[in-house]
C-alpha positions in Angstrom: -6.9 2.7 20.5 -7.5 5.0 17.4 -8.7 8.4 18.0 -12.1 9.1 16.3 -10.7 11.7 13.9 -7.9 9.4 12.6 -10.5 6.6 12.4 -12.5 8.8 9.9 -9.4 9.4 7.8 -8.6 5.6 7.7 -12.1 4.8 6.7 -12.1 7.3 3.9 -8.7 6.0 2.8 -10.0 2.4 2.6 -13.0 3.3 0.6 -11.0 5.6 -1.8 -8.6 3.0 -2.6 -10.5 -0.3 -3.1 -7.8 -1.3 -5.8 -5.1 -1.4 -3.1 -7.6 -3.8 -1.0 -8.1 -5.9 -3.9 -4.3 -6.4 -4.5 -3.7 -7.4 -0.9 -6.7 -9.9 -1.0 -5.3 -11.4 -4.3 -2.0 -11.8 -2.7 -3.7 -13.7 0.2 -5.4 -15.9 -2.5 -2.0 -16.7 -4.0 -0.5 -17.6 -0.6 -3.3 -19.7 0.6 -4.4 -21.6 -2.7 -1.7 -24.0 -2.6 -2.7 -25.0 0.9 -6.0 -26.1 -0.4 -8.2 -23.2 0.6 -11.1 -21.9 -1.5 -12.3 -18.5 -2.1 -15.2 -16.4 -3.1 -14.2 -12.9 -4.3 -16.8 -10.3 -3.3 -15.2 -7.3 -4.8 -17.0 -6.9 -8.1 -18.8 -3.5 -7.6 -21.4 -4.3 -10.2 -22.3 -7.7 -8.6 -21.7 -6.8 -4.9 -22.3 -3.2 -4.1 -20.7 -3.2 -0.8 -18.3 -0.3 0.3 -15.3 -2.5 1.2 -13.9 -5.4 -0.8 -14.4 -8.8 0.8 -12.9 -12.2 0.3 -14.7 -15.2 1.7 -12.0 -17.9 2.6 -13.1 -21.4 3.5 -11.9 -25.1 3.8 -14.5 -27.9 4.2 -17.0 -26.5 6.6 -14.9 -23.6 8.0 -14.9 -20.2 6.5 -14.3 -16.5 7.4 -14.8 -13.1 5.6 -11.5 -11.3 5.2 -11.2 -7.4 4.4 -8.2 -5.2 4.1 -8.4 -1.8 5.8 -6.0 1.2 5.9 -4.0 1.5 9.1 -2.1 4.2 10.8 1.4 4.9 9.2 0.1 4.4 5.6 0.2 0.6 5.9 -2.8 -1.9 5.3 -3.9 -4.8 7.4 -6.1 -7.9 7.0 -9.1 -8.0 9.2 -11.9 -10.4 10.1 -14.7 -8.6 8.2 -17.4 -9.3 10.9 -15.3 -7.6 13.6 -13.8 -4.8 11.6 -10.8 -2.9 13.2 -11.4 -4.7 16.6 -10.0 -7.8 15.2 -6.6 -7.0 13.5 -4.4 -9.5 11.7 -0.8 -8.8 11.0 -0.3 -5.9 8.7 0.0 -6.8 5.0 2.6 -4.2 4.5 4.7 -5.4 7.5 4.5 -9.0 6.5 5.9 -8.1 3.0 8.8 -6.3 4.5 10.0 -8.9 6.9 13.0 -10.8 5.9 12.5 -14.7 5.3 
């Protein structure tokens, strides 16, 4: 459980650095595109005035909205956008650091 004060700081960090979130979403696109997944990028501020960049990921009739949020320790993590911080995926930064 993340303390309330820390949650505010993480929210602030996420909104202040949308370029970092977009970079991680683009990395996800690169990883899944070869698998046949399709994407709708919802992070053009002038077209989609939403506070956090979103990526709609889908294949056939199945889809999910993904966001990237700041997490404790200076890392970033993928989240199911509808659930926010309550549904964490593996940390984007941790995933990059792991040896193959």
